[in-house]
C-alpha positions in Angstrom: 4.7 -61.1 25.0 3.5 -61.7 21.5 2.7 -58.4 19.8 0.6 -59.9 17.0 -3.1 -59.0 17.2 -5.8 -61.6 16.5 -8.7 -60.5 14.2 -10.8 -59.3 17.1 -8.0 -57.2 18.6 -7.1 -55.8 15.2 -10.7 -54.7 14.8 -10.6 -53.1 18.2 -7.4 -51.2 17.4 -8.9 -50.1 14.1 -11.9 -48.7 16.0 -9.6 -46.9 18.4 -7.3 -45.6 15.7 -9.4 -42.7 14.4 -10.1 -41.4 17.9 -8.3 -38.2 18.9 -9.0 -35.2 21.0 -10.5 -33.5 17.9 -12.3 -36.5 16.4 -16.0 -37.0 15.7 -18.5 -37.6 18.5 -18.5 -41.4 18.4 -19.3 -43.8 21.2 -16.6 -46.4 21.6 -17.2 -49.8 23.2 -20.4 -49.4 25.1 -21.1 -51.8 28.0 -23.1 -54.0 25.6 -20.1 -54.4 23.1 -17.7 -57.3 23.2 -15.0 -56.6 25.7 -11.3 -57.4 25.1 -9.5 -59.8 27.4 -6.8 -58.7 29.8 -4.2 -60.2 27.5 -5.6 -58.3 24.6 -5.5 -55.0 26.5 -1.8 -55.6 27.4 -0.9 -56.0 23.8 -3.0 -52.9 22.9 -1.3 -51.0 25.7 2.1 -52.0 24.3 1.1 -50.8 20.9 0.0 -47.4 22.4 3.3 -47.1 24.2 5.1 -47.6 21.0 3.0 -44.8 19.4 3.9 -42.6 22.4 7.6 -43.3 21.9 7.4 -42.5 18.2 5.6 -39.2 18.8 7.9 -38.2 21.6 10.8 -38.0 19.2 9.3 -34.9 17.5 11.4 -32.3 19.2 9.4 -29.3 18.1 6.0 -30.6 19.4 6.5 -32.4 22.7 2.9 -31.7 23.7 1.9 -34.5 21.3 3.0 -37.0 23.9 -0.2 -36.1 25.8 -2.2 -37.3 22.8 -0.6 -40.7 22.9 -1.1 -40.8 26.7 -4.8 -40.3 25.9 -4.6 -43.3 23.6 -3.1 -45.4 26.4 -5.9 -44.3 28.7 -8.4 -45.3 26.0 -7.1 -48.8 25.8 -7.2 -49.2 29.5 -10.6 -47.6 29.9 -12.2 -50.0 27.4 -14.8 -47.5 26.3 -14.3 -44.1 24.9 -16.0 -41.1 23.4 -14.3 -38.3 21.6 -15.0 -34.5 21.7 -17.8 -33.5 19.3 -17.5 -31.4 16.2 -20.8 -29.8 16.3 -22.6 -26.9 14.7 -26.3 -27.1 14.2 -27.7 -26.1 10.9 -31.4 -25.3 11.5 -33.7 -23.5 9.1 -30.7 -22.6 6.9 -29.0 -20.9 9.9 -25.8 -22.4 11.4 -26.1 -22.3 15.2 -23.3 -22.0 17.8 -23.2 -24.8 20.4 -20.9 -23.8 23.3 -18.1 -26.2 24.1 -18.0 -28.0 20.8 -16.4 -27.5 17.4 -18.0 -27.3 14.0 -20.0 -29.9 12.2 -23.6 -30.2 11.2 -25.8 -32.0 13.7 -27.7 -35.0 12.2 -30.7 -34.2 14.3 -32.5 -30.9 13.9 -34.0 -30.9 17.4 -32.0 -31.2 20.5 -31.1 -29.4 23.8 -27.9 -27.4 24.4 -26.3 -25.4 27.2 -26.4 -21.7 26.4 -22.9 -20.8 27.8 -20.0 -22.2 29.8 -20.4 -22.3 33.6 -17.5 -22.0 36.0 -17.7 -23.1 39.7 -14.9 -22.8 42.3 -14.6 -24.3 45.7 -11.3 -23.7 47.5 -8.5 -24.8 45.1 -10.9 -26.9 43.0 -12.5 -25.7 39.8 -15.2 -27.2 37.6 -15.7 -25.6 34.2 -18.6 -27.0 32.2 -17.6 -26.1 28.6 -20.7 -27.4 27.0 -23.6 -29.9 27.0 -25.8 -31.2 24.2 -28.5 -33.8 24.3 -30.4 -35.4 21.4 -32.7 -38.4 21.2 -29.8 -40.9 21.7 -27.2 -39.4 24.0 -26.3 -36.5 26.3 -22.7 -35.3 25.7 -20.8 -33.3 28.3 -17.5 -31.4 27.9 -15.8 -30.3 31.1 -12.5 -29.1 32.4 -11.5 -29.6 36.0 -8.6 -28.5 38.3 -7.6 -30.5 41.4 -10.2 -33.2 40.7 -8.7 -36.7 40.3 -10.3 -39.1 37.9 -9.3 -42.6 36.9 -10.6 -45.4 34.8 -11.9 -47.1 37.9 -13.8 -44.1 39.4 -14.9 -41.9 36.5 -18.5 -43.0 36.6 -18.7 -42.1 40.2 -16.7 -38.8 39.8 -18.5 -36.7 37.2 -22.3 -36.9 37.8 -25.3 -35.5 35.9 -28.6 -34.9 37.6 -31.7 -34.1 35.7 -34.5 -31.6 36.8 -36.3 -34.3 38.7 -33.2 -35.0 40.9 -32.5 -38.3 39.1 -28.9 -39.3 38.4 -28.6 -39.8 34.6 -26.7 -43.1 33.9 -23.3 -42.6 32.2 -22.2 -44.9 29.4 -19.0 -43.6 28.0 -16.1 -41.2 28.7 -12.6 -40.1 27.7 -10.3 -37.7 29.4 -6.7 -36.3 29.4 -4.8 -35.1 32.4 -1.7 -32.9 32.9 -0.5 -31.8 36.3 -3.7 -30.9 38.3 -5.8 -30.2 35.2 -8.2 -32.6 33.5 -10.3 -32.3 30.4 -13.0 -34.8 29.7 -15.8 -35.7 27.4 -18.6 -37.9 28.8 -21.8 -39.5 27.4 -25.0 -40.1 29.4 -28.4 -41.3 28.5 -30.6 -38.8 26.7 -32.5 -36.1 28.6 -36.3 -35.5 28.3 -36.6 -33.0 25.5 -38.7 -30.7 27.7 -35.8 -30.3 30.2 -34.7 -26.8 30.9 -31.9 -27.3 33.4 -29.5 -30.0 34.7 -26.8 -30.1 37.4 -23.3 -31.3 36.8 -21.7 -32.5 40.1 -18.3 -33.7 41.3 -19.0 -36.5 43.8 -17.8 -36.0 47.4 -18.0 -32.2 47.0 -21.5 -30.8 47.3 -20.1 -27.3 46.7 -18.6 -28.2 43.4 -21.7 -28.4 41.3 -23.0 -26.3 38.4 -26.5 -25.7 37.3 -26.7 -25.7 33.5 -29.5 -24.0 31.7 -30.7 -25.6 28.5 -32.5 -24.3 25.5 -34.0 -26.0 22.4 -31.8 -26.0 19.4 -33.8 -23.3 17.5 -33.1 -20.9 20.3 -29.3 -21.0 20.0 -27.4 -18.0 18.6 -26.5 -18.0 14.9 -22.9 -18.7 14.2 -22.4 -15.3 12.5 -24.0 -13.6 15.5 -21.8 -15.4 18.0 -18.4 -15.1 16.2 -16.1 -13.5 13.7 -14.9 -15.5 10.7 -11.7 -15.5 8.7 -10.5 -17.8 5.8 -7.0 -18.8 4.6 -5.9 -21.8 2.5 -9.5 -22.8 2.1 -10.0 -23.2 5.9 -12.5 -21.0 7.6 -12.2 -20.3 11.4 -14.9 -18.7 13.4 -13.7 -17.1 16.6 -16.2 -16.7 19.5 -14.8 -14.5 22.2 -15.9 -14.7 25.9 -14.6 -12.9 29.0 -14.3 -15.4 31.9 -13.0 -13.8 35.1 -9.5 -12.6 34.5 -9.1 -13.9 31.0 -10.4 -13.6 27.4 -11.3 -17.0 26.0 -11.6 -17.3 22.2 -13.4 -20.4 21.1 -12.4 -21.6 17.6 -14.7 -23.4 15.2 -13.0 -24.9 12.1 -15.1 -25.2 8.9 -14.5 -26.3 5.3 -11.9 -28.9 6.4 -13.3 -32.3 5.2 -9.8 -33.8 4.4 -7.9 -32.5 7.4 -8.2 -32.5 11.2 -6.8 -29.5 13.2 -4.5 -30.7 15.9 -2.7 -27.5 17.0 -3.1 -23.7 16.9 0.3 -22.6 15.8 3.4 -24.7 15.6 4.7 -24.3 19.2 7.2 -23.3 20.3 8.0 -21.6 16.9 4.8 -19.8 16.3 1.7 -19.1 18.4 -1.5 -17.1 18.3 -1.2 -13.4 19.3 -3.8 -11.0 20.8 -2.9 -7.4 20.0 -4.2 -4.4 21.9 -3.5 -0.7 21.9 -0.8 -1.2 24.5 0.8 -4.3 23.0 0.3 -8.0 23.3 -1.8 -9.9 25.8 -0.2 -12.9 27.5 -1.3 -16.3 26.1 -2.2 -18.4 29.2 -3.5 -21.6 27.5 -3.5 -23.0 24.0 -6.1 -25.7 23.7 -7.0 -27.5 20.5 -10.3 -25.6 20.2 -9.8 -22.4 22.2 -7.2 -19.9 23.3 -7.1 -18.2 26.7 -5.4 -14.8 27.2 -4.8 -12.7 30.3 -7.2 -9.8 30.4 -8.7 -7.9 33.3 -12.1 -6.5 32.3 -13.0 -5.2 28.8 -10.2 -2.6 28.7 -9.8 -1.7 25.0 -12.6 -1.0 22.5 -11.0 -3.4 20.0 -8.4 -6.2 20.0 -6.9 -8.2 17.1 -6.4 -11.9 17.2 -3.8 -13.3 14.8 -3.4 -17.1 14.1 -0.3 -17.4 12.0 -0.4 -21.2 11.4 -2.3 -24.4 12.0 -1.0 -27.9 12.4 -3.3 -30.4 10.8 -3.4 -34.1 10.2 -4.3 -35.0 6.6 -6.6 -37.9 5.9 -4.7 -39.4 3.0 -4.6 -43.0 1.7 -1.5 -44.8 3.1 1.5 -45.0 0.7 3.6 -48.2 0.5 7.3 -47.9 0.4 9.8 -50.7 -0.1 13.1 -50.1 1.6 16.2 -52.3 1.0 18.3 -53.2 4.0 22.0 -52.7 3.3 24.8 -54.4 5.0 26.0 -53.0 8.3 27.7 -49.7 7.9 26.7 -49.4 4.2 24.5 -46.8 2.4 22.3 -47.5 -0.6 21.1 -44.8 -3.0 17.4 -44.9 -3.9 15.8 -41.8 -5.5 12.3 -43.2 -5.1 9.5 -40.6 -5.7 6.2 -40.7 -3.9 3.1 -38.5 -4.1 1.5 -38.2 -0.7 -1.6 -35.9 -0.5 -0.4 -32.3 -0.9 3.3 -33.4 -0.8 5.8 -34.9 -3.2 8.5 -37.0 -1.4 11.9 -38.2 -2.7 13.5 -41.1 -0.7 17.1 -40.3 -1.3 19.0 -43.1 0.4 19.0 -45.6 3.2 21.8 -46.1 5.7 22.3 -49.0 8.0 23.8 -48.1 11.4 24.5 -50.6 14.1 21.0 -51.6 15.0 18.9 -49.2 12.9 17.9 -48.0 9.5 18.1 -44.3 8.7 15.9 -43.3 5.7 16.8 -39.9 4.2 14.2 -38.0 2.2 13.3 -34.6 0.8 9.8 -33.1 0.2 8.1 -30.4 -1.7 4.6 -29.3 -0.8 1.7 -27.4 -2.1 2.0 -23.6 -1.6 1.0 -22.6 1.9 1.6 -26.2 3.2 4.6 -27.8 4.8 5.1 -31.5 5.7 5.9 -31.8 9.4 5.7 -35.5 10.2 4.5 -38.8 8.9 3.3 -41.9 10.8 5.2 -45.1 9.9 4.0 -48.7 10.1 5.4 -51.9 8.9 3.3 -53.5 6.2 3.0 -57.3 6.6 0.1 -58.3 4.3 -2.8 -56.9 2.4 -4.8 -56.9 5.6 -2.3 -56.3 8.3 0.2 -53.7 9.5 1.9 -53.1 12.8 3.1 -50.0 14.7 6.8 -49.1 14.9 9.0 -47.3 17.4 10.9 -44.8 15.3 12.5 -41.3 15.5 13.4 -38.6 13.1 15.1 -35.3 12.6 13.9 -32.0 11.0 16.1 -29.3 9.6 16.4 -26.5 12.1 16.1 -23.8 9.5 13.6 -25.1 6.9 11.7 -27.4 9.2 11.7 -30.2 6.6 12.0 -33.8 7.6 15.6 -34.9 7.0 15.4 -38.6 7.9 13.5 -41.3 9.8 15.3 -43.9 11.9 13.8 -47.3 12.5 15.0 -49.9 15.1 15.9 -53.1 13.2 14.8 -55.1 16.1 11.3 -53.7 15.7 11.0 -55.0 12.2 9.3 -58.4 11.9 10.7 -59.1 8.5 14.4 -60.1 8.6 15.0 -60.4 4.8 17.0 -57.9 2.8 14.1 -55.4 2.6 11.2 -54.1 4.6 7.9 -52.6 3.4 6.7 -49.5 5.3 3.4 -47.7 5.2 3.4 -43.9 5.3 0.2 -42.6 6.9 -1.6 -39.6 8.3 0.8 -36.8 7.3 0.9 -33.9 9.8 1.3 -30.6 7.9 1.7 -26.9 8.8 -0.8 -24.7 7.1 0.3 -21.1 6.7 -2.3 -18.3 7.4 -2.6 -15.9 8.8 -6.2 -15.9 10.1 -7.0 -12.4 11.5 -10.0 -11.4 13.6 -10.9 -7.8 14.7 -12.8 -8.3 17.9 -14.8 -5.3 19.1 -15.8 -4.9 22.7 -19.5 -5.4 22.0 -18.9 -8.8 20.5 -17.4 -10.3 23.7 -19.7 -12.3 25.9 -19.1 -12.2 29.7 -19.2 -15.2 32.0 -18.2 -15.1 35.7 -17.5 -17.9 38.1 -20.4 -18.8 40.4 
């Protein structure tokens, strides 16, 4: 099948490209938008699979395959929304909106859930992380266990009922699944601004429904009141702790990060967040992008200490163009090309041609406290077009630096004696630590209904 995208498909891919599990709250491809053809979706799916294969080669962060799987789900689902980055700034006071990350709301007046709500029925669990509704949309963030959701049934699976008993029409959604767990972000029509409660339901299970109390935006807790903040490398994190049944959940809100997007807490499996108590470490149960869950039975100690040693972030840098000569089979060409790429300086040392691939060796030096972890590669074709590549790479086991990239020659459209690559979206490790002393009286308590 032809992999080239026509202008409409290229625009569609460009609109999908920025979407990630930590992206801005954007509605993608509403029902009224132009819809891609089936052939277009197949080409887009192929591109997503190539991205998945590229990311899967990163031995140290296999979890990133899930992100690419989400991209594939996006292409197949046609319309998508991403999780919100939301903190309200009202009357010069930054407010905490449960279930969402940190960014100033454009509207000063809206409704929000006051706290997460957990509902269990048998082996199924519905956890409403957050809900916010302004004059244009209602946004819902949920996690579910043992609840199946597909692109064909999602509108009939997660339902929202207002205080009058009316089902609120849905108009966008995205989700990711692993095992029996699903996390989703859904958009509905706006609620009446005098609403004080809604019900989130899972269809076919009347016992798996959660009543969500709503408050006006000016009644939300101030961010400083809800959490504890720490700053390192110019990035401020506010930690909001909550006790939910047998675990301590610490919600993380990232601030002062206009040029980067946080994609991982710690560089698993090498480093991870720790929760220290008088008797030692608490077991880390879950590490999500915006919250951590530790095993804890009741509020045992008077104080615990959360330590986040590192973050993995994606830097929003302008792409860098790199011309690579293609040597004869079995030959190596010295290069020494120097590139400046955001907070990193790269030296392309040499290029080696193997049987059916090019191996591009490089070295890097980064700004203090930062380390280059990975780079997205694309093939540059013209001033207005580029195409995804399937590629792999290797990092030094001791220093963690990228040693080389390897590109399949059959993937390259250009068959001359050189190829032009684009280096995009560098992933970097940012060294902390961020430390939070969490006292017992700062922990909110939420139990399952």
